[in-house]
C-alpha positions as CSV (number, residue, x, y, z in Angstrom):
1,M,-2.5,-30.6,-46.6
2,D,-3.0,-32.1,-42.4
3,K,-1.8,-29.2,-39.8
4,S,-2.3,-30.8,-37.3
5,I,0.4,-31.0,-34.5
6,N,1.5,-33.7,-32.5
7,T,1.7,-32.9,-28.8
8,E,2.8,-36.3,-27.4
9,R,5.5,-36.7,-30.2
10,I,6.7,-33.2,-29.0
11,M,6.5,-34.3,-25.4
12,S,8.4,-37.5,-25.9
13,E,11.3,-35.7,-27.9
14,I,11.2,-32.4,-24.8
15,R,11.3,-36.0,-22.1
16,L,14.5,-37.7,-24.2
17,E,15.9,-34.0,-24.7
18,I,15.6,-33.7,-20.7
19,K,17.1,-37.4,-19.8
20,K,20.0,-36.6,-22.5
21,K,21.1,-33.7,-20.6
22,N,20.6,-35.5,-17.2
23,K,18.5,-32.4,-16.2
24,S,15.7,-32.9,-12.9
25,T,12.2,-33.4,-14.1
26,D,11.1,-32.2,-10.5
27,I,9.0,-29.0,-11.5
28,L,9.1,-26.0,-9.1
29,S,6.2,-24.2,-7.9
30,F,6.0,-20.6,-7.1
31,E,6.1,-21.2,-3.6
32,D,8.8,-22.6,-3.8
33,I,11.1,-20.1,-5.3
34,P,11.4,-16.9,-2.4
35,Y,11.4,-13.5,-4.8
36,K,14.2,-11.5,-3.8
37,D,14.4,-7.9,-5.5
38,T,17.7,-6.8,-6.3
39,D,18.5,-5.3,-2.1
40,G,17.7,-8.5,-0.9
41,V,14.3,-7.6,0.6
42,L,12.4,-10.4,1.7
43,F,8.8,-9.1,0.8
44,S,6.6,-11.8,1.6
45,K,8.7,-11.3,5.2
46,N,8.8,-8.2,5.8
47,P,5.5,-6.5,4.7
48,E,6.4,-3.2,6.3
49,E,10.2,-2.9,5.3
50,A,8.6,-3.9,1.4
51,V,6.0,-0.8,1.6
52,E,9.0,1.0,2.7
53,H,11.3,0.0,0.1
54,L,8.5,1.0,-2.9
55,R,8.1,4.6,-1.2
56,S,11.7,4.9,-1.4
57,R,12.4,3.7,-4.8
58,S,9.5,5.1,-6.1
59,Y,10.6,8.7,-7.7
60,V,12.7,8.0,-11.1
61,Q,14.6,11.4,-11.3
62,P,14.9,12.5,-15.0
63,Y,18.1,13.5,-15.5
64,H,21.4,12.0,-14.2
65,R,24.6,14.0,-14.0
66,I,26.7,14.5,-17.5
67,N,30.6,13.1,-17.2
68,G,33.2,13.2,-19.8
69,N,35.2,15.7,-21.4
70,P,33.6,19.3,-22.5
71,I,32.9,17.6,-25.9
72,T,31.3,15.2,-24.5
73,V,29.2,16.9,-22.0
74,F,28.3,19.2,-24.7
75,I,27.1,16.3,-27.1
76,K,25.6,15.0,-24.5
77,K,23.1,18.1,-23.1
78,S,22.5,18.7,-26.4
79,V,21.2,15.2,-27.3
80,R,19.0,15.7,-23.8
81,K,17.7,18.9,-24.8
82,I,16.6,17.7,-28.2
83,I,14.5,14.6,-26.8
84,D,13.7,16.1,-23.4
85,F,9.9,16.8,-24.8
86,H,10.0,13.3,-25.1
87,T,11.7,12.4,-22.2
88,E,10.0,14.4,-19.7
89,P,6.7,13.5,-20.3
90,I,7.1,9.7,-20.2
91,V,9.2,10.1,-16.8
92,S,6.5,12.5,-15.1
93,E,3.9,9.4,-16.1
94,Q,5.9,7.0,-14.5
95,N,6.4,8.9,-11.7
96,R,2.5,9.6,-11.2
97,F,2.2,6.0,-11.3
98,N,4.4,4.6,-8.9
99,A,3.3,7.2,-6.2
100,S,-0.5,5.7,-7.1
101,V,0.9,2.2,-6.6
102,V,2.3,3.3,-3.5
103,T,-0.3,4.8,-2.1
104,A,-2.8,1.6,-2.7
105,V,-0.1,-0.8,-1.4
106,T,-0.1,1.1,1.5
107,S,-3.5,1.3,2.1
108,L,-3.6,-2.2,1.3
109,R,-0.8,-3.0,3.7
110,N,-2.9,-0.9,6.5
111,T,-6.1,-2.5,5.5
112,Q,-4.8,-5.7,6.5
113,K,-2.9,-4.7,9.9
114,Q,-6.9,-3.7,10.7
115,L,-7.8,-6.9,9.5
116,I,-5.5,-9.1,11.4
117,K,-6.3,-7.1,14.5
118,R,-9.8,-7.6,13.9
119,I,-9.3,-11.4,13.6
120,E,-7.4,-11.6,16.6
121,T,-9.8,-9.9,18.3
122,L,-12.8,-12.3,17.3
123,E,-10.4,-15.4,17.6
124,K,-10.4,-14.6,21.6
125,E,-14.0,-13.9,21.6
126,N,-14.7,-16.9,20.6
127,A,-12.2,-18.9,22.4
128,L,-14.1,-16.8,25.6
129,L,-17.9,-18.1,24.6
130,K,-16.3,-21.8,24.1
131,E,-15.3,-21.5,26.9
132,K,-18.7,-20.1,28.8
133,L,-20.7,-22.4,26.5
134,Y,-18.5,-26.0,26.7
135,G,-16.6,-25.3,30.1
136,E,-13.2,-26.1,28.5
137,K,-10.3,-24.3,27.0
138,E,-8.7,-24.5,24.0
């Protein structure tokens, strides 16, 4: 029994289906799709705002306010107490992880700022040295 897969046949079927549905065959690259989170922060455009966004969203509340009629509230609080031993460690671990991610991202951003300053300084020094050496400005 031959179990080989005919990829050419599969691809031709896919292309035929795309044509039938009048879909575009252009494939987008990741650079073509700007990433925006739910609050509209464009991470690639404003790194400072992105870091602040992460910092403000890093803590997960283990509990939320329970609303409803008294019987519903009682049942929900009882269930919360029963599963607390399971959810509390998970939420605590998630908060520790989030805090470490924010610390790492902040550190990377600070390093990036230092490198940008260093590059600017080196570019200025390079331009001055070229001017002295060749007598020309860029």
